C-alpha positions as a Markdown table, in Angstrom:
| # | Residue | x | y | z |
|---|---|---|---|---|
| 1 | Met | 15.9 | 2.6 | 14.9 |
| 2 | Pro | 12.3 | 1.4 | 15.8 |
| 3 | Arg | 9.6 | 3.7 | 13.9 |
| 4 | Phe | 6.1 | 3.7 | 15.2 |
| 5 | Tyr | 3.2 | 5.3 | 13.6 |
| 6 | Cys | 1.3 | 7.3 | 16.1 |
| 7 | Asp | -2.1 | 9.1 | 15.0 |
| 8 | Ile | -1.7 | 12.1 | 17.1 |
| 9 | Pro | 0.0 | 15.7 | 16.6 |
| 10 | Leu | 3.8 | 15.5 | 16.6 |
| 11 | Gln | 6.0 | 18.6 | 16.7 |
| 12 | Thr | 10.0 | 19.0 | 18.0 |
| 13 | Gly | 10.5 | 19.8 | 21.3 |
| 14 | Ala | 6.9 | 18.1 | 22.6 |
| 15 | Leu | 6.6 | 15.2 | 25.5 |
| 16 | Val | 4.1 | 12.8 | 23.9 |
| 17 | Ala | 2.6 | 10.0 | 25.1 |
| 18 | Leu | 2.3 | 6.7 | 23.2 |
| 19 | Pro | -0.9 | 5.5 | 22.4 |
| 20 | Asp | -1.7 | 2.0 | 24.1 |
| 21 | Ala | -1.2 | 0.0 | 21.2 |
| 22 | Val | 2.3 | 1.6 | 20.3 |
| 23 | Ala | 2.9 | 1.5 | 23.6 |
| 24 | Arg | 2.7 | -2.2 | 24.6 |
| 25 | His | 4.1 | -2.9 | 21.1 |
| 26 | Ala | 7.4 | -0.9 | 22.3 |
| 27 | Leu | 7.4 | -2.2 | 25.4 |
| 28 | Gly | 6.1 | -5.7 | 25.5 |
| 29 | Ala | 7.1 | -6.9 | 22.0 |
| 30 | Leu | 10.4 | -5.0 | 21.4 |
| 31 | Arg | 11.2 | -4.8 | 25.1 |
| 32 | Leu | 12.6 | -0.9 | 24.6 |
| 33 | Arg | 14.1 | 0.5 | 28.0 |
| 34 | Asp | 14.6 | 4.1 | 29.0 |
| 35 | Gly | 16.3 | 6.2 | 26.9 |
| 36 | Ala | 15.9 | 4.2 | 23.5 |
| 37 | Glu | 15.8 | 6.2 | 20.6 |
| 38 | Val | 12.6 | 5.9 | 18.5 |
| 39 | Thr | 11.1 | 7.8 | 15.5 |
| 40 | Leu | 7.5 | 8.7 | 15.4 |
| 41 | Phe | 5.5 | 9.3 | 12.2 |
| 42 | Asn | 1.8 | 10.5 | 11.9 |
| 43 | Gly | 1.3 | 10.6 | 8.1 |
| 44 | Asp | 2.0 | 14.3 | 7.6 |
| 45 | Gly | 5.2 | 13.5 | 5.5 |
| 46 | Ala | 7.6 | 14.2 | 8.3 |
| 47 | Glu | 9.4 | 11.7 | 10.6 |
| 48 | Tyr | 10.3 | 13.0 | 14.6 |
| 49 | Thr | 13.1 | 11.6 | 16.7 |
| 50 | Gly | 13.4 | 11.3 | 20.3 |
| 51 | Arg | 14.1 | 9.1 | 23.3 |
| 52 | Leu | 11.9 | 6.9 | 25.1 |
| 53 | Thr | 10.9 | 7.1 | 28.9 |
| 54 | Arg | 8.8 | 4.0 | 30.4 |
| 55 | Gln | 5.9 | 4.9 | 32.6 |
| 56 | Gln | 4.2 | 2.7 | 35.1 |
| 57 | Arg | 1.2 | 2.5 | 32.5 |
| 58 | Gly | 2.6 | 3.2 | 28.7 |
| 59 | Ala | 5.6 | 5.7 | 27.9 |
| 60 | Thr | 6.4 | 8.9 | 26.9 |
| 61 | Val | 8.8 | 10.0 | 24.1 |
| 62 | His | 10.5 | 13.9 | 24.1 |
| 63 | Leu | 10.7 | 14.6 | 20.3 |
| 64 | Ala | 14.1 | 16.2 | 19.7 |
| 65 | Thr | 14.3 | 16.5 | 15.5 |
| 66 | Arg | 12.2 | 16.7 | 12.8 |
| 67 | Ala | 13.1 | 15.7 | 9.2 |
| 68 | Thr | 11.6 | 15.1 | 5.9 |
| 69 | Pro | 13.4 | 12.2 | 4.0 |
| 70 | Thr | 12.5 | 11.7 | 0.2 |
| 71 | Arg | 11.1 | 8.3 | 0.2 |
| 72 | Glu | 7.9 | 8.6 | -1.7 |
| 73 | Ser | 8.2 | 7.0 | -5.3 |
| 74 | Pro | 8.4 | 10.1 | -8.2 |
| 75 | Leu | 5.8 | 7.2 | -9.9 |
| 76 | Arg | 2.4 | 7.5 | -8.8 |
| 77 | Val | 0.8 | 4.0 | -9.0 |
| 78 | Val | -2.8 | 3.2 | -7.9 |
| 79 | Leu | -3.0 | -0.7 | -7.1 |
| 80 | Ala | -6.2 | -2.0 | -8.3 |
| 81 | Gln | -6.2 | -5.4 | -6.7 |
| 82 | Gly | -8.9 | -8.2 | -7.2 |
| 83 | Leu | -9.7 | -9.5 | -3.7 |
| 84 | Ser | -8.0 | -12.6 | -2.5 |
| 85 | Ala | -8.1 | -15.0 | 0.5 |
| 86 | Gly | -6.1 | -14.3 | 3.6 |
| 87 | Asp | -2.1 | -14.0 | 3.5 |
| 88 | Arg | -2.5 | -13.6 | 0.1 |
| 89 | Met | -3.8 | -10.1 | 0.3 |
| 90 | Asp | -1.7 | -9.3 | 3.2 |
| 91 | Leu | 1.3 | -10.1 | 1.1 |
| 92 | Thr | 0.4 | -8.0 | -1.6 |
| 93 | Leu | -0.8 | -5.2 | 0.6 |
| 94 | Gln | 2.8 | -5.0 | 2.4 |
| 95 | Lys | 4.9 | -5.8 | -0.1 |
| 96 | Ala | 3.2 | -2.9 | -2.7 |
| 97 | Val | 3.6 | -0.5 | 0.3 |
| 98 | Glu | 7.3 | -1.4 | 0.4 |
| 99 | Leu | 7.8 | -0.9 | -3.6 |
| 100 | Gly | 6.3 | 2.2 | -3.2 |
| 101 | Val | 2.5 | 2.1 | -4.3 |
| 102 | Ala | 0.9 | 5.2 | -3.8 |
| 103 | Ala | -2.6 | 4.2 | -3.2 |
| 104 | Ile | -4.6 | 0.9 | -2.8 |
| 105 | Gln | -8.0 | 0.1 | -4.2 |
| 106 | Pro | -9.4 | -3.7 | -3.2 |
| 107 | Leu | -12.1 | -5.1 | -5.5 |
| 108 | Ala | -14.5 | -7.7 | -5.3 |
| 109 | Met | -14.5 | -9.4 | -8.9 |
| 110 | Arg | -16.3 | -12.4 | -10.0 |
| 111 | Arg | -13.8 | -15.1 | -9.6 |
| 112 | Ser | -12.5 | -13.9 | -5.9 |
| 113 | Val | -12.6 | -16.9 | -3.8 |
| 114 | Val | -13.4 | -15.0 | -0.7 |
| 115 | Arg | -16.8 | -13.1 | -0.5 |
| 116 | Leu | -17.1 | -10.3 | 2.4 |
| 117 | Ala | -20.0 | -8.2 | 3.4 |
| 118 | Gly | -21.5 | -6.0 | 6.5 |
| 119 | Asp | -19.1 | -6.1 | 9.2 |
| 120 | Lys | -16.2 | -8.2 | 8.0 |
| 121 | Thr | -15.9 | -5.6 | 5.5 |
| 122 | Asp | -15.1 | -3.2 | 7.7 |
| 123 | Lys | -13.4 | -5.0 | 9.8 |
| 124 | Arg | -11.1 | -6.5 | 6.9 |
| 125 | Leu | -10.5 | -2.8 | 5.6 |
| 126 | Gln | -9.4 | -1.9 | 9.3 |
| 127 | His | -7.5 | -4.7 | 9.2 |
| 128 | Trp | -5.5 | -4.1 | 5.6 |
| 129 | Arg | -4.6 | -0.3 | 6.6 |
| 130 | Gly | -3.2 | -1.9 | 9.7 |
| 131 | Val | -0.8 | -4.0 | 7.1 |
| 132 | Val | -0.1 | -0.9 | 5.4 |
| 133 | Ile | 1.0 | 1.1 | 8.4 |
| 134 | Ala | 3.0 | -1.5 | 9.8 |
| 135 | Ala | 5.1 | -1.8 | 6.4 |
| 136 | Cys | 5.3 | 2.0 | 6.6 |
| 137 | Glu | 6.8 | 1.3 | 10.0 |
| 138 | Gln | 9.4 | -1.3 | 8.6 |
| 139 | Cys | 10.2 | 0.5 | 5.1 |
| 140 | Gly | 10.9 | 4.3 | 6.4 |
| 141 | Arg | 7.6 | 5.6 | 4.5 |
| 142 | Asn | 6.1 | 8.3 | 6.6 |
| 143 | Ala | 2.9 | 8.5 | 4.1 |
| 144 | Pro | 1.0 | 5.5 | 4.6 |
| 145 | Pro | -0.8 | 5.1 | 1.1 |
| 146 | Pro | -4.7 | 4.9 | 1.5 |
| 147 | Val | -6.6 | 2.1 | 1.7 |
| 148 | Ala | -10.0 | 2.2 | 0.1 |
| 149 | Pro | -13.3 | 0.6 | 1.1 |
| 150 | Leu | -13.7 | -2.8 | -1.1 |
| 151 | Ala | -15.8 | -2.0 | -4.3 |
| 152 | Asp | -17.0 | -3.9 | -6.8 |
| 153 | Phe | -15.3 | -4.0 | -9.8 |
| 154 | Ala | -18.6 | -3.9 | -12.3 |
| 155 | Thr | -19.8 | -0.6 | -10.5 |
| 156 | Trp | -16.2 | 1.0 | -9.7 |
| 157 | Leu | -14.9 | 0.9 | -13.3 |
| 158 | Pro | -17.2 | 3.0 | -15.0 |
| 159 | Arg | -17.4 | 5.5 | -11.9 |
| 160 | Leu | -13.7 | 6.3 | -12.1 |
| 161 | Pro | -13.4 | 10.0 | -12.8 |
| 162 | Asp | -11.3 | 11.5 | -15.5 |
| 163 | Ala | -7.8 | 12.7 | -14.5 |
| 164 | Glu | -5.6 | 14.3 | -16.9 |
| 165 | Gly | -2.6 | 12.1 | -18.0 |
| 166 | Arg | -3.9 | 9.2 | -16.2 |
| 167 | Ser | -3.2 | 5.4 | -17.7 |
| 168 | Gly | -4.5 | 2.2 | -16.9 |
| 169 | Leu | -2.8 | -0.9 | -16.9 |
| 170 | Leu | -4.1 | -4.7 | -16.9 |
| 171 | Leu | -2.1 | -8.0 | -16.0 |
| 172 | Asp | -3.0 | -10.5 | -18.8 |
| 173 | Pro | -0.7 | -13.3 | -19.4 |
| 174 | Thr | -2.3 | -13.6 | -22.7 |
| 175 | Ala | -1.6 | -10.0 | -23.8 |
| 176 | Thr | 0.9 | -9.1 | -26.5 |
| 177 | Ser | 2.3 | -6.1 | -24.9 |
| 178 | Thr | 5.0 | -6.1 | -22.2 |
| 179 | Leu | 6.0 | -3.1 | -20.1 |
| 180 | Ala | 9.0 | -2.7 | -21.7 |
| 181 | Asp | 7.0 | -1.7 | -25.1 |
| 182 | Leu | 5.4 | 0.9 | -23.4 |
| 183 | Thr | 5.9 | 5.0 | -23.4 |
| 184 | Pro | 7.2 | 6.1 | -20.1 |
| 185 | Pro | 4.1 | 7.6 | -18.2 |
| 186 | Thr | 3.5 | 11.3 | -17.5 |
| 187 | Gly | 1.0 | 11.4 | -15.0 |
| 188 | Glu | -0.6 | 8.3 | -12.3 |
| 189 | Leu | -0.8 | 4.8 | -13.4 |
| 190 | Leu | -4.1 | 2.5 | -12.4 |
| 191 | Leu | -2.8 | -1.0 | -12.4 |
| 192 | Leu | -5.3 | -3.6 | -12.3 |
| 193 | Ala | -4.3 | -7.4 | -10.7 |
| 194 | Gly | -6.7 | -10.0 | -10.7 |
| 195 | Pro | -7.8 | -12.7 | -8.0 |
| 196 | Glu | -6.9 | -16.2 | -7.7 |
| 197 | Gly | -8.8 | -17.2 | -10.3 |
| 198 | Gly | -7.9 | -14.5 | -12.8 |
| 199 | Phe | -10.2 | -12.2 | -14.5 |
| 200 | Asp | -13.7 | -13.2 | -16.0 |
| 201 | Pro | -13.6 | -12.6 | -19.8 |
| 202 | Ala | -16.0 | -10.0 | -19.3 |
| 203 | Glu | -14.0 | -7.8 | -16.3 |
| 204 | Arg | -11.4 | -8.1 | -18.9 |
| 205 | Thr | -13.4 | -6.9 | -22.4 |
| 206 | Ala | -15.1 | -4.0 | -20.1 |
| 207 | Ala | -11.6 | -2.9 | -18.7 |
| 208 | Val | -10.2 | -2.8 | -22.7 |
| 209 | Arg | -13.1 | -1.2 | -23.7 |
| 210 | Ala | -12.8 | 1.4 | -21.1 |
| 211 | Gly | -9.0 | 2.1 | -22.5 |
| 212 | Trp | -6.7 | 0.0 | -20.6 |
| 213 | Gln | -4.0 | -1.2 | -21.7 |
| 214 | Ala | -3.4 | -5.3 | -21.2 |
| 215 | Val | 0.3 | -6.3 | -20.7 |
| 216 | Arg | 1.9 | -9.4 | -19.7 |
| 217 | Leu | 4.8 | -10.2 | -17.2 |
| 218 | Gly | 7.0 | -12.5 | -19.4 |
| 219 | Pro | 6.1 | -15.9 | -20.6 |
| 220 | Arg | 5.0 | -17.7 | -17.2 |
| 221 | Val | 1.5 | -17.1 | -15.5 |
| 222 | Leu | 2.2 | -15.5 | -12.0 |
| 223 | Arg | -0.2 | -16.1 | -8.9 |
| 224 | Thr | -2.2 | -13.2 | -7.7 |
| 225 | Glu | 0.1 | -12.4 | -4.8 |
| 226 | Thr | 3.1 | -12.1 | -7.2 |
| 227 | Ala | 1.8 | -10.4 | -10.2 |
| 228 | Ala | 1.0 | -7.1 | -9.0 |
| 229 | Leu | 4.5 | -7.0 | -7.2 |
| 230 | Ala | 6.5 | -8.0 | -10.0 |
| 231 | Ala | 4.9 | -5.1 | -12.0 |
| 232 | Leu | 5.4 | -3.0 | -9.4 |
| 233 | Ala | 9.3 | -3.8 | -9.1 |
| 234 | Ala | 9.5 | -3.8 | -13.0 |
| 235 | Met | 7.9 | -0.2 | -13.5 |
| 236 | Gln | 9.5 | 1.0 | -10.6 |
| 237 | Ala | 12.7 | -0.3 | -12.2 |
| 238 | Leu | 11.7 | 1.3 | -15.6 |
| 239 | Trp | 10.5 | 4.8 | -14.9 |
| 240 | Gly | 10.3 | 5.2 | -10.9 |
| 241 | Asp | 13.2 | 5.3 | -8.5 |
| 242 | Leu | 14.5 | 1.4 | -8.4 |
| 243 | Arg | 17.0 | 2.5 | -11.1 |
C-alpha cells in the first residue's frame, strides 16, 4: 500500500486534500486511480488509512482508520555523520533510517571533501530531510528522525550537553575493541562516523578525550557510506530489534 508523509493535521473520518507535491507523486509517478487505498502519516507516531479520490487538480483522501504500529527501535542511536559528497551522504541517511536511527547530526570535518556554506547549507539540509521522509514512506516508520543543521565538528563536540546514561562510540579501523566487547548500553548512543578521508588525528584525539569509545568493525577498512550502516546493523542485532 502506498504511504505518504503529509505535514497536515490527520484524524479518522476526515476528508483531507493531499499537499500538491504528494498529489503529483501519487497521481503522476504512481498513477493511482480512484478508490486506491493509501496510508498517510504526519510524524505524530500514527498512520491513517483511507481511499483516494482524484480531483480536477490534485486528490483527496477520506481517512477511515488510525493505527500506531511499533516500528521504532528500542535502541536510541544518534548518528553523527561526517559530511560526504553527493550520493554517499544520501545513501547513508536513507539506509540509517531503515536501520532505525533515532536522529542524525551531519558534521563538517577536516577531511570532508565537500564544503557547504550559506544558502547551499540550507538547501542541502532540506534535501536531506526529504531523503529521510522518503525513507520513512518506504520502510514504514511513522516518526521521521530529525536531521539537525550541519555543524562544525570542532565546535559541536565540546558543546554536547551531558545526558544521563548516554555513551559515545567512534568508528575507527585501528581500534582494539569491537562492538561485541562492549557492555550493552542503557541509554542513548552517539555513533560518530568519519567522512571520505576518515578522521583527522586531532579529531580522533578530541573525541577520545571527551570520553568516546573507539571501536572497529572487523579487519577491513569500510567506506564512509558503509561504516555507519554496518555499525547500525550490528548494534541493532546485538542490542536492538534485529534479533
